[in-house]
Each structure stands twice: as C-alpha cells, then as structure tokens.
N, C-alpha and C positions, 0 to 999 in steps of 0.2 A: 504493500500500500504506500509506503513512504517513497519507494523508488518510482512508483507510478505518478505520485504527486509532483516529483521533481521534473517529470517530462512535460507537465502542463505549462502553458504560457502564464505569465503573471496575471493577465486579464481573466483567463479561464479559471485559474486558481481562485481569484477573487470572487468570481461568479459562483463557484462551488461553495465557498465559505458563506456567501450571502444566502444561497439556497438552504444550506444547513442551518443557518441562524433562523431563517424564516420558518423552516419546518419545526424547529424546537419551539419557536415562539407560538406558532399556531397550536401545537399540542399543549402548550402551557396555558393557553387562553381559557379553556373550561375551568381549570382549577382556580385561575385568577378571578374570573367573573363569578364563579360560585361563591367565593369568599366575600365578594362585594355586591352581591345581589340585593335588590330591594324587593322584599316579599310582598306580593299582592294578596288580597283577600279572595283567592280562588285556589282550588285544590291543586291544580297543575303547578302553580307557583310555589305553594307550600310544600309540595313533594320534593322540591330542590333543597330543602333544609335537611341537614344530617339528622336522621330520626333518633339515633342512639349514639351519643358522644362517647369517645374512648374513655373519658374519665369515669363514667359509671360502670363500664365494662371492667375497669381496673378496681373500682371501689368495692363492688360485689355486695356489700352488706350495709344496710341503713336501718335507722330506728326512727319511728314517729310516735305520736300520741294523740288519741281521741280524748280531748278535754273540752268540756263545754257545760252548758246549763244542765244537761241530762245527768251530770255527776251528782247533782243535789238530791233528786229522788233516789238515784242509785239502785234502780229496780228494773228487772227484765233486761233491757239493753238501751243503747243510745238512741233508739227510735221511740223513746218514752212519749214524746209529743204526739205521735201517731197512735200508740197503743192506749193512751189515756182517754182517747176519744172513741175507742172501739167498744161500744156498749154491748155488743154480742160477746166480747171477751174470748171468743174461740181461739185457742192456741196462743193466747197472749198472756198467760200466767195470771189471769184475773186482774190485769193492771187497772182497768176502768173501775171495777168494784173496790179494789184496794185504794185507789186514789180518792174516790168519793168518801170512803170510810175514814181515811187519814186526814184529808184536807178539806173535804166538803164538796158540794156540787160544782161542776165546771163553771157555772155562771158566777160562782163566788170565789173560786180559786182556779185560775187558769195556768197554763205553762209559763206565761210571763211573770206570774207571782213567785216563781222560783228564782228569778234573776237577782233580786236583792239578797237572797241567801247564797248566791254563787259569788263568794267573796275572794276566793283564792288567796287568803291571807298569808299562806306560807309558800306561795309560789316564788321560786328563785331560779331565774334563767341560767345562771352559772352552775347551780347544782344540777339542773337538768342536763346541761351540756357536758358536765363532768361525768355523769352517769353514762351518757351516750358514748363518750370516749372510752370509759372503762369497759363498756360492752363490745368494743372493737368496731363500732360504726364508722364508716367513712363519709356518710351523708345522713342528715338528721333534720327534724323539724316538727312542727305541730300541724294538726288539722286546722286550717284557717277558718273554715265554716262547714258545719255539718248540715243535714237536711232541715234543721230547726230554725234557720234564718238568723242565728245569732253570730255575728262576725267577731273573731278573736283578735282583731287589729283595730287600730285607730282609724275609723272610717268616716268619711264625709258623705258617703252614699246612703247609709242607714243609721238611724239613731240607736239601733239595737246592736251595740258593739261593746267590746270589753274595756275600751278606754273610757267610755261615757257611762257605762252601767256595770254592775257586778264588781269584778276585781278593780275596775278603773285603772287598768294597765294595758299598754300596747303589748300584748302577749307575743304576737308574731314578730313585732319589731325587736323586743328584748331578746327573744330566742335567736333571731337572725344575727344579731351582733355577737352573742355568746358563742354560737355555733361556728361562725366564721373565724372568730378569734382563736379557736382551737384547731383550725386547719381543716375542718370538715366542710363539705359542700352543703348548701342550704336547701332543704326540702320543705315544701308545704303542699297541702291538699285542699281541694275545693269540691264540696259535695252538694252545693246549693242548687244544682239543676233539678233536684227532686222537690225543692221547697214549694213550688207552685201547686203540685198535685198531692203533696204529702198529707195534708189535712183539709178537708172540705168544710166550708163555713156552714153552720147550722143556726137557725134562729134561736136566740135565747142563750147562746154560750159566748165566751169571752171574745173570740176572734171576729164577732160581728161588729165590735167597736172599731171604727175606722182608724183610730190611733195605732192599732196593732197590725195594720195591713202589711207593713214592711217586715214584720216578724213572721207572720203566718203565711204570707205570700198569696194564698188563694183569694183573699178579698180584693186584691188589686186587679185592674184591667190587664188582660194578657199582654198587651203591647207595652205597658209600663213595667210589668214584671220582667219581660224580656230585656228591656233596656237596663233595669237594675242588675240583672244577672251579668250582663256585659260590663257595666260600670264597676261592679265589684271585682271582676277578673282584672280589668285594666288597672284598678287601684292597687291591687296586690303586686302586679308586675311593676308598676311605676315606683311604688314605695319601697319594695323589698327585694326586687330582682332575684327571684329564686333560681337556683340552678336546675331544679326539676319541679314541675307542678303535676300532681297526681289528680286525676278526675275519676269519680265514681261512675257507675253505670247511669243510664237515663239521659245521656247527652242528647239523645234523639228528641227530648222535649224542648231543646233550645233551637231557635231558628238558625238555619245553616249560615245565613249571612252574618249573624251575631257571632257564631262560633268561628267562622273564618276570619272575621275582623279581629277578634281577640288573638287568634294564633298568629296572624300576620304582625300585629303590634308586638307581641311577645318576642317573636323571632327577630324583628327589626331592632327592637330595643337591646336585645342581647348582642346582636352583631355590632352595635355601636360601642358596646363595652368589651368586645372581643371575648364574649362569654359563650361557651358551648352549652346549650340548654336542651332539655327534652320535656315532653309532655306524655302522660300515659293515658290509655283509653282501654275500654273493655268491649268485647264483641265487635260490632260493626259501627261503633259510635263515631270513629274517625277513620277515613280511608287508610288502608295499608300504605306505608311509605312516608307518612307524615309524622307519626309518633310511635311510641313504644307500647306494645300490648301488655296488659296486666292480667295476671291470673290470680283471682282472689281465693285465698285459702286452698290453693292447689298448685300443681306444677305439671308440665307436659310429661308424657310417658317416654319421650325420646328426645334426642338432641334436635333443637329447633334451628332452622337456617338463620333466622333473625333473632338477635338478643331480645330478651323479654324480662319482665318484672313479675315476681310472685310475692304477694303480701300476705302475711299470716298475723293473726292476733295472738297475744299471749294468753287470752281467755280461751277456755275450752270446755268440753263436757256439756251437761244439761243446762248449765247457767251461762253458756257461751255468750260473750258480748265483746264489742270493740271498746265500749266505754266502761268505766268502773261501775260495778254493782256490788252491793254488800254480799259477802259470802261467795264471791265468784271463784270458780276453779281456774287454775292456770296450768299452762304447759310446763314440762320440765325442761331444764337446760339441754339435756341429752336429746330430747325430741326436736327442739329448735335447731341445735347444731346439726343433727342428721338431716333435717329438712333443708338447711342451708347447703349442705354438701350435695344433696340430690339436685337441687335447683342449679347450682353452679356447674355441675357436671353436664347439664343439658343446655348450656349457653345462657343461663339466666342470672339475675341478680335478685337478692331477697331483701324484703322490707318487713321489719318486725314492728308490730303495734304494741304500745304499752297503754295502760289505763289508769291515769292519775285520779286521785280523790278530789272532791270539790275544793278542798283547801289548797290544792296545788302540789301535794306531795305524792310520791309513789309508795304504795304499800311495801312493807319490808320484804314480803315474799317475792314480789316482782323485782326488787332491787337485787336480791340474792341470785335470782335466775340470770339476770343481765350480767352480773359480775362474773358468774361461772362461764357464761358464753364468751365473755371477753378473755377470761383466763385461757380458754381453749384457743381462741383466735390469736392472742398475743404470742402463744407458744407454737401453734401449728399453722398459723395463717399463711405461711408461704405456699401452702397447697390450695389456698382460696384466692387471696388477693393477686391481682394482675395475671391470673391464669386465663386460659382459653380451653374449650373442650378438646378432649382427645378424639380419636376416630370413633370410639364407642363411649357411651356414658358410664357403663358399668356392666356388672354381671353378678350372678350368684354362683359361687364355687360348688364343686362336687360335695363339699362338706356342709353346704347350706349357708355359707357366709355371704352377706351382701357387700359388694365392693363397688366404689365409684371412682372414676378417673378424671384427672385434670392434667393440664400441661402448661409449662412455662419454660421458654428457652430450651435448654437441653435436658430438662427434667420432666419426667412423667410421674404423677403422684397416684398411688393406689391407696385409697382411703377406705379402710374397713369399718363398716358399721357394726359388724359382729366379729369378736375376737376369735381367731381360729385355733389357738393352741390351748392345751390343758394348763391350768394354773393352780397354784397353792398360795393363797393370799393374793399378792400382786406379781408373783414370779412364775415363769414357765417351767413346768416340771420335766419336760423332755424335748429334744430336738424335734421340731414339727415342720414337715414339708407342706407347702400350700401351692397348688397349681392355679395360675391365672390364665385361663384358656384363651382370653381375648388378647393377651399380650404375646403374640406369636413372633417368630423369627422374621416373618414377612412384614408385619406392620410396624415392628421396631427396627427392621432392616439390619438386624444383627449388631446393633450399636450399643448394647448395654455395657456400661463400664462398672457400675456398682449398684447395690441395693442396700439401703440403710433405713432402719426404723428411727423416725424422729422421736427423741425423748425429752424429758424435762431437764436433764443435765448433760447428756452426751448422746451421740449417734451410735446405734447398735448395728454393726456390719452384719449383713445376712448373706450366707452363701447362696448362689443361684445357678440355674442352668436354663439356657434359652434354646428352645427347639421349635419345630413346626407345630407341636402340640400345646405350646404356651410357655410362659415363664414359671419355672418352679423355684420358689424362694424357700429357704429354710430358716425358721425362727429358732435361734439357739436356746438351749436349756439355760435357765436362770435369768433369761431376759426379763426385765421389769416392764410390766404393762403400764405405759405412761398416762393413760386416760381412761375414764369409764365411758366416755361418749363416742369416741372414734379414734382409730389408730392410723397413722400416716406412714407409708413407706415411700421414700424418695428413690426413684429409679433414674439414675444418672446415665445419660447417653454420651457417647463419644462425640 
C-alpha cells in the first residue's frame, strides 16, 4: 500500500486523502447529529433517543420508596383511597367497613383528612440516602406521586403537595440532593395517570366538594385533568432533572399528544445538561424503542434482547403492599439477592421498593434486610455491577442446583443459588465435583485460565476440567461457605 501511494501524483494523492476524509466525515454524521438532535413530540423523533443508557446497565440495582398519605391509615395497601370507597368490600380486606368504624362516614372523614396526620416528623433525607448506599444501590429515589393525587414535591401545579401540606417539606427535592451527593443516580416515579379514574365522585361524600378536585382528580373536567397530568410531569423534570423516571401502568389514559410532549421536553432538557436519561413503561403504554420496559414483581424467563427493569417490593405474603401497612410481611434478604441475580443474568436491572412509616422512618426489619443485601453486594458485587449477560442465563445442574451466569471483560461468573457441596457448619466436608453443562469447551473457546470461589477474606482456587460436556469444577474439602444467599465462582479466561 505504501509503495502504491508513492506512485501516485501529488494531485491524485491529495484527491484520495480528500475522499477518505469525506467518507469518514459522512459516516460520523449520524453519531454527531444524534447527539445534537432536537426531539419533537412525535414517536418517530422520540425513537432516536437512546432508550437505555449505559449507566443503568452498569448500575444494575436501585432502591425507591412508596411514601405518601396512605402510610397514615397503614391498612390493606397504598390504594387505600380507592378501597375506602368500595362499599361492597369484596376482596379489599373490609377496608370500607373498617374505615367507617374507625373514622366515621366518608362524608365526615375523607382521604384528605389524613393529610394533617401525615407529618413525616422524623423524615431525614440523608438517613434515607445512607441506607440506600448501605444497600448497594447505584440509583435511588422516592415515588413523586402515587394514584392518590398527593404530590411529594414543592408544586405550583397542585395545592395538595408535601411542601404546603402534611410534612411541609420538599421530599423529592431533599432526596434529590442527598442522593446525588452520595454519587448515586436520581430516580423518581410518577403514578398519577390513574388518578382521574381511581375514585369516582358520588353525591354526599367528600370529593364532591370542588376544593378537593385536584386531589381526587375525577371531579375535574377531563381536559383540565389532562393538562394537570402534563404540568406535573414537566414540573418534576424542570425542578429535579431525574436520571430515570418510572411510570406505572395506565398511561393509555393520558392523551398521546400530552405524553409525547412530556417525553420530548424531558429528552431535550436532559440533552442540554449532557445527561443520559431513561423512562420506563409497562405493556404497550409507550412504543418499543422509546423507553425501557418494566416488569412488575416478575422477570422474563430468558435473556431479553433489550435491557429491561424489574421492580419488586419488599412487602410480600397475604399482606402484600408497596406502601407501609401495620403488621406487613417482608421478603428476606436471600430472596431479594437471588431475584437480583436472576434479573441481571437475563439482561435486566432490578429496583427494590421499601415502605416507610408515616413519620418518615423505615421499620427496623426493612433496614436489616437492606443492610444484608448491601453486605452481599459490597462483597460479591463484581458479579453484578457492570456485567452483561452470558450466552445463556443459567441452568440447573444434575444435582439440582440453580446457577446463573454473568460476564464482565475476561471473567464469567457462575452464581449458585443453591450450594452444591456437603457441609458441616460452614465448611465443606469433602472434595465435591460440580458439572456446569452450559459452560462447554465450544462456548468458552477453551480459554479458561482459573476458577476461584469468591470469599469474605480470600479466593479459594478450584481445580477444573473443561470439555465438550461442560466445565467440571471441584470444590475443595474444608472450603468455607462465604454466604447463605448465593455463592460466586469467578471463571477467568485467557
């Protein structure tokens, strides 16, 4: 090539250089224009936005909290405003009857009467943020507004907000500062699309009073409510610039032009700040290619081509709730850690919901669970953070142990949800071979350099043999089992 170039005339050589420059410039144009695009309020334009930024694919784990007026009655779940108006009471834990017995008829004590009791007197944004960090979260934040129409930020759109009523604090604003100060990305969620149809006005009960229209939603003319929905979204974007905004289901109740206007504004504002952002959706609420799909309390059965979010609540069992309820059952740290591992192995990120009490504190049992999750992540997080899926998400071994796989650089991680070796106390009683049939010579390309069990104090070297039948690793006798939740084997490749 060099010899050929020397044979060219100076003019011909200059022309070739010019053509090469133009070719490179033309191919660079899409990336350049993509970064400087002005998004319009139409789906074709919005699809040009990067739906899932790299930062959340690296972050993997986030924590948020359902905290609102519903924490005052602390019964049934965060949909208390709806259940308290269900006179039939079917399947609603007797909420209507209980409400009338405790507080009186709805005409005398409505949902808005809980607001003065929602004081949040012990809310401390720094303490919340510290707990999120201890839990290993890389993004975090609050529910900005649930279906009940009460905004948890300093709002000029509605008088029913946490700065003017209840706690008289800008909860979203305080948490935004505390979370960013600790190096986490800021998350918030908006669920107010259901507000308009959540509770229907009936003659003789409290929402018939026009002063409560902006709280209950349904007394408002539809056009006015649609504008209020949009204005609240724009206000959250303009005041707090979230890195991720989560939306619940029912976005189909919002006019498409309002939804597109909001998304275009969010993306354009983020671009001005050089801020990679994302929005979540469920089902078909937003066209594919614009936002990140969310799976509520579930995760896909296999590796997904596109990254997704799975959100789980710490609440579980018969008393399942996203918001705090008295006597609520909660998941164990082991359950949550194993859910996280499953989600990440399938190209997902996980969001854990906590349920604070009305005074703004987290119950002790929730704090303990979060701390234990963090202990596992701070120790074994290299198998979760910044990883990408392997060619398969996992397998069940011949011995019945569940294993999930992740990959980062030259390392493949085999994460055991079930420990495969016999133990006495916390130590292995004999050398135990385990076959990972999905890790074959062909898909690892014969590149295995070492296999090590990640431990609390040191790495345990494990003998191995790689063949067409899989990777056989041997767990040595007297190996200490480092965790009760999940064990991580780092498979280092050449």
